[in-house]
C-alpha positions in Angstrom: 51.7 -109.1 -64.6 53.0 -108.8 -68.0 50.8 -109.6 -71.2 51.7 -112.6 -73.4 53.8 -110.6 -76.0 53.1 -113.1 -78.8 49.4 -111.8 -79.1 48.9 -109.1 -76.5 46.3 -111.5 -74.8 46.1 -112.5 -71.2 44.8 -115.6 -69.7 42.1 -115.3 -67.1 44.7 -116.1 -64.4 46.8 -113.0 -65.5 43.6 -110.7 -65.8 42.5 -111.9 -62.1 46.2 -111.3 -60.9 46.3 -107.5 -62.4 42.8 -106.6 -61.4 42.6 -108.0 -57.9 46.2 -106.8 -57.2 45.0 -103.3 -58.2 41.8 -103.4 -56.3 43.5 -104.6 -53.1 45.9 -101.6 -53.5 42.8 -99.3 -53.7 41.7 -100.5 -50.4 39.2 -103.4 -51.5 38.8 -106.6 -49.7 38.3 -109.1 -52.6 37.0 -112.8 -51.9 36.8 -115.6 -54.3 33.3 -117.0 -54.9 33.4 -120.8 -55.4 30.6 -121.8 -57.7 30.0 -125.3 -59.2 29.4 -128.8 -58.3 32.1 -130.6 -55.9 32.8 -134.0 -54.9 34.1 -134.3 -51.4 37.7 -135.9 -51.3 36.4 -138.5 -48.7 33.7 -139.2 -51.2 29.9 -139.0 -50.8 27.4 -136.9 -52.4 28.1 -134.2 -55.0 27.1 -130.8 -53.6 26.4 -127.7 -55.5 27.8 -124.3 -54.2 26.8 -120.9 -55.1 24.2 -119.8 -57.6 24.6 -120.6 -61.4 26.2 -117.8 -63.2 27.5 -116.2 -60.1 30.4 -113.8 -60.3 33.8 -115.0 -59.5 34.6 -112.4 -57.1 33.0 -110.1 -54.5 34.7 -106.9 -53.5 33.9 -104.5 -50.5 35.5 -101.7 -48.6 34.6 -99.3 -45.9 33.9 -95.8 -46.8 33.1 -93.4 -43.9 31.5 -94.4 -40.4 28.2 -95.8 -41.9 29.0 -96.8 -45.5 30.5 -99.9 -47.2 30.9 -100.1 -51.0 30.3 -103.3 -52.5 30.4 -105.0 -56.1 30.8 -108.3 -57.7 33.1 -109.0 -60.5 33.4 -111.7 -63.1 36.8 -112.2 -64.6 37.6 -113.6 -68.2 40.6 -113.9 -70.3 41.3 -111.3 -73.0 38.8 -111.3 -75.7 36.3 -113.8 -73.9 32.9 -112.9 -72.7 30.5 -113.9 -70.0 28.1 -116.9 -70.6 24.2 -116.0 -70.7 23.8 -117.3 -67.2 26.5 -114.9 -65.8 25.1 -112.1 -67.7 21.6 -112.8 -66.2 23.2 -113.1 -62.7 24.8 -109.7 -63.1 21.5 -108.0 -64.5 19.7 -109.6 -61.5 22.3 -108.0 -59.0 22.0 -104.6 -60.7 18.1 -104.7 -60.7 18.5 -105.3 -56.9 20.5 -102.0 -56.7 24.0 -103.5 -56.4 27.1 -103.1 -58.7 28.1 -106.0 -60.7 30.4 -106.3 -63.9 32.9 -108.2 -65.8 36.3 -107.6 -67.1 38.7 -109.3 -69.5 41.6 -106.6 -68.6 42.6 -104.2 -66.0 41.9 -101.3 -68.5 38.2 -102.5 -68.9 37.8 -102.7 -65.0 39.5 -99.4 -64.4 36.9 -97.8 -67.0 33.9 -99.3 -65.5 35.3 -98.3 -61.9 35.5 -94.5 -62.8 32.0 -94.9 -64.6 30.5 -96.5 -61.4 31.8 -93.8 -59.2 34.4 -95.6 -57.2 37.3 -93.5 -58.4 36.0 -90.3 -57.1 
């Protein structure tokens, strides 16, 4: 998806499109994680889904007979940064030995991807 040419910035939607399309071409299964409070259409109690600060996406792919690669990904519009709770969530996942990151562009994601060893 082309960047907004007036200021070279991308909306979060454009960043998501570019990054998730690229990851899927690389063989990743990418699933959106819905987090927040929701009111059922039929009415009733408001329900909370997910954990506060949870990343937008979880990505996984099979590598070899007994190996699955996994990471969580928070997406942002160009120039935006994760909230404190999102940074805490990613730090917790990394402490647990999992990969978790955020990106505001496909270039940022590709750089992290190589550094994390997924591009090898």
